[in-house]
C-alpha distance (Angstrom), angle and dihedral (degrees) to the residues before:
residue distance angle dihedral
M1 . . .
Q2 3.77 . .
F3 3.80 96.1 .
G4 3.78 113.9 31.5
P5 3.77 131.1 -171.1
E6 3.83 91.6 -87.7
L7 3.81 87.9 72.2
H8 3.84 93.6 51.9
T9 3.84 118.8 99.9
P10 3.79 111.0 -167.0
V11 3.79 113.4 -140.9
E12 3.81 116.9 -167.0
H13 3.79 97.4 171.0
R14 3.79 121.1 72.3
A15 3.73 131.3 171.7
A16 3.80 134.2 -175.4
G17 3.77 136.8 -168.0
V18 3.79 147.8 153.8
V19 3.75 137.3 -107.1
V20 3.85 111.8 -147.1
L21 3.79 117.7 -174.3
N22 3.77 128.0 -169.9
E23 3.80 123.6 -141.6
A24 3.83 91.7 -84.6
G25 3.83 92.0 53.7
D26 3.82 93.7 -107.0
I27 3.79 113.6 151.0
L28 3.79 125.1 -128.4
L29 3.81 109.1 -123.0
V30 3.77 135.9 176.1
R31 3.81 124.9 -145.3
E32 3.77 115.0 -138.2
G33 3.75 122.8 -124.3
G34 3.73 92.5 -162.8
V35 3.77 126.2 -113.6
P36 3.81 130.3 -128.1
G37 3.76 109.5 -75.9
Q38 3.87 93.2 17.0
P39 3.82 106.8 68.8
Q40 3.83 89.9 148.0
K41 3.86 88.1 75.8
A42 3.82 94.8 60.7
G43 3.75 114.0 117.2
L44 3.80 95.3 7.5
W45 3.84 123.2 126.3
H46 3.83 129.4 -133.0
I47 3.77 143.2 146.7
P48 3.80 116.5 -79.8
S49 3.83 100.2 -83.6
G50 3.73 144.5 129.3
T51 3.78 151.6 156.9
V52 3.80 121.5 -34.5
E53 3.82 102.1 -126.3
P54 3.79 121.5 -139.2
G55 3.84 109.6 -77.5
E56 3.80 92.7 13.7
N57 3.81 122.6 113.6
P58 3.82 118.8 -135.7
Q59 3.85 94.1 -110.3
D60 3.79 90.8 58.3
T61 3.79 90.4 46.1
A62 3.80 91.4 52.7
V63 3.84 91.3 51.1
R64 3.83 92.4 44.9
E65 3.77 94.1 47.8
A66 3.82 92.3 46.9
W67 3.79 88.2 58.1
E68 3.81 97.3 41.2
E69 3.80 98.0 45.2
A70 3.80 102.5 30.4
G71 3.83 109.7 16.0
V72 3.79 89.1 -117.4
R73 3.80 122.1 148.2
A74 3.79 92.2 -148.9
G75 3.76 123.8 -150.4
L76 3.85 106.5 -165.2
L77 3.80 110.1 -134.0
T78 3.79 103.1 176.8
F79 3.77 141.0 -17.9
L80 3.81 110.1 -102.4
A81 3.81 106.0 -173.6
A82 3.79 149.3 -58.3
Y83 3.79 118.5 -123.6
L84 3.74 126.8 -167.7
G85 3.79 114.2 -136.9
H86 3.78 140.4 154.8
F87 3.76 135.2 -114.9
P88 3.80 115.6 -127.2
D89 3.82 89.4 -94.5
G90 3.84 89.6 58.7
E91 3.82 95.8 -106.7
P92 3.85 109.9 142.5
V93 3.82 120.9 -118.6
L94 3.75 127.9 -172.4
R95 3.84 112.7 -145.1
H96 3.83 122.4 -161.8
A97 3.81 127.0 -169.7
W98 3.76 137.7 -174.7
L99 3.76 131.2 -161.3
A100 3.81 102.9 -118.7
E101 3.77 141.8 179.1
A102 3.74 126.6 -136.9
R103 3.79 107.7 -116.5
P104 3.81 129.2 -155.6
G105 3.80 111.2 -68.3
S106 3.80 93.2 44.1
T107 3.83 112.4 139.2
F108 3.77 101.5 -178.6
T109 3.81 86.7 -138.1
P110 3.79 121.5 113.9
T111 3.76 117.5 -113.5
V112 3.87 87.3 -154.2
P113 3.83 99.8 54.4
D114 3.81 91.0 166.3
E115 3.80 88.6 66.2
V116 3.81 102.4 33.1
L117 3.80 122.5 50.7
E118 3.76 100.3 -178.7
V119 3.81 142.7 10.1
R120 3.80 121.9 -163.6
F121 3.75 147.8 132.9
V122 3.80 112.2 -95.2
P123 3.83 121.6 -157.2
K124 3.81 117.5 -126.5
A125 3.85 93.7 -109.9
E126 3.79 90.5 52.9
F127 3.78 91.7 45.1
D128 3.77 89.2 53.5
A129 3.80 91.0 50.3
L130 3.79 92.2 48.6
Y131 3.81 89.8 48.5
G132 3.80 90.8 49.1
A133 3.82 90.5 50.1
G134 3.82 91.5 51.2
L135 3.82 93.4 -112.1
I136 3.81 96.7 122.7
R137 3.81 104.4 90.3
M138 3.83 98.8 -141.4
H139 3.73 136.1 22.2
H140 3.85 85.2 -134.7
T141 3.83 88.5 69.3
K142 3.79 89.0 62.4
L143 3.80 91.5 46.9
F144 3.81 92.6 48.5
Y145 3.80 90.8 49.8
E146 3.77 90.8 51.5
D147 3.79 90.3 47.8
A148 3.79 90.5 50.9
L149 3.78 94.0 50.4
R150 3.84 90.4 50.0
E151 3.80 91.1 48.0
R152 3.79 92.2 48.7
G153 3.81 89.1 52.0
R154 3.84 90.6 51.0
R155 3.78 91.5 48.8
G156 3.73 93.8 47.2
A157 3.85 87.7 -142.1
T158 3.75 131.9 110.7
P159 3.80 113.4 -133.2
T160 3.73 108.0 -146.7
G161 3.75 135.9 -151.3
């Protein structure tokens, strides 16, 4: 056997989300309100994303979370990447993201206002400042944004929101 069990890393936690860019290349972010048991998330920004529920595939999670957290009727354009990270307790999590467009019917208002305080497009310079100040919740958000900008450049199109 070329790759035995010692090279396998089990990952029970999966998350998925979307990157929506406007014509200027600004990224759609949500600002966390914090949830019971996770006050450290309050006030931090990230892409609309969340946990892949049992029996759900990551694409469906990304679309569901876009609607719940940002009021976006997401049309997935292309898969961007999956990054392996860890929760603060060390448990691994595999995060997936898609470049998406906001389709008609998008409200840009969270349907879970107890979890999300704000939804808005953030310009690159402001994103960089938020990241530098430690206000972007996950490094993966930065990686997904960079992936989306590269993909948009390859496509020669400007996804809009």
